[in-house]
C-alpha positions, 0 to 999 in steps of 0.5 A: 862555078859550082851551082850555089855560087851560080845562084848567088852570082848567075854567069848570065844575064837574068830574065824577069821569069829567072829573077822570080825562079831564083828567088824562090829556089833561095826561099826553098833551098832545101825542098827543091831537090825533091819537089816534082817540076809541077809543083816547083811552077805552080808554086813559083808562079814560073811556067815548067817550059820557063824552068826548064830553060833556066836550068839549062842556063844554069848549064845543065841538061835537065831539072834531075841533073840540077836537083842532084847537083844542088842536093850534093853541094847542099849536102857537102856545105852543111857538113863543112860549114854553118851559115856561111864559109867564115864559120867552121862546124868544129870550132868553139862558140867564142871563135865564132862569136868573134867572127860573126862580131867582125862580119857585124862590124865590117857590114856597118862600116861598108854601109856607112862608107857607101852612103852618099853625102847628105842623102840621109838629110834629104830624105829626113827632110822628106820624112818631117814634111810628110802627112803620113809615114808608111812603112812597108817590107816582107818577111824579115823585112816586115819586122824592120817597118813594123818597128820603124813604124812605131818609133817614129809613131812615138815622137809624133808622126802619123805613121804605119807599118805593115808586113802583109802584101794585102794591106800594102797594096790596099794602103798604096791605093788609097795614099795621096800626095804629101805622105811618104812610103818607105819600102824595106826589101832587101832583095830588091825585087819582090813582086809584092813590094814593086807593085806597092811602089807603083800604086804609091807613085801613081797617087804623087807619094814620095818613096824612100826604098832601103835595100842591099840591091843596087841593080834590081827595078824596085830603084827606079820607081824610088824617089830616094834609095839607100843601099846597105852592104849585107848579103845573105847565103842560102843557109842564113836566110833572115842572118842578124847581119842583115836585120842589123844593117837595116836597123842600122840605116833606119836609126840612122834615119830616125835619129837624123829626124830627131836632130832636126826636130829639136826639142819637139821630138823629145817632147812628143817622146815624153808625153807617149812615155808618160801615157804608156807609164799609165797603164801600170799605175 
């Protein structure tokens, strides 16, 4: 198995440190090959000895061998493909567009087909009773969190969105029973997200997790888990397919809430729309 494939599907059981370092590698894939071990350790928060053990678990005798192999595979992959192995560098833009469209449609179909019956309805019921709604996410998931908070705010909810780890932690520490936290995490194991959820749960806050990961520990802290079926390769961090899957789940949840609110949601949306129009008069 090639190194890039192992990074997607490791053939050994990952420790917490392994998961953390692998996540760091994926986020900094282009820089790993020319970064000294001391800097890797400092930036990832993983000890040098742990990094050495990790590359040996991956089947390499040394970090240098790991780096050289990674650099070679990245170069080979970039020469052959853009984004993933479905997209060829030499194909036309329209051909690429058709492939991306097929991937997007397939992603949404898989997401919907894998969703348990009544899960959205249960989450909608919890949200409708929330004293305050908090949406959190980091990086690209942060965009989804902020957008979602705004959507619910426009129909009358006390709703806030956060994409900064400090404000997430502070908010969770002050949240109260009756509040609902919606955490959006593609990987499902970001330390900041996990810590925020833990603090929220200590305050008896109901937690809904939206993630692509069906196995990570974040799930076991949440009251409800909605998973989507989108994956990113190492070269497509922040892909439109992942964003689309997250927005699809949030739109489904939002639409269910609106359906159950009946005329109240429409009335609130009309009020906020008219209020905004005053700015242009």
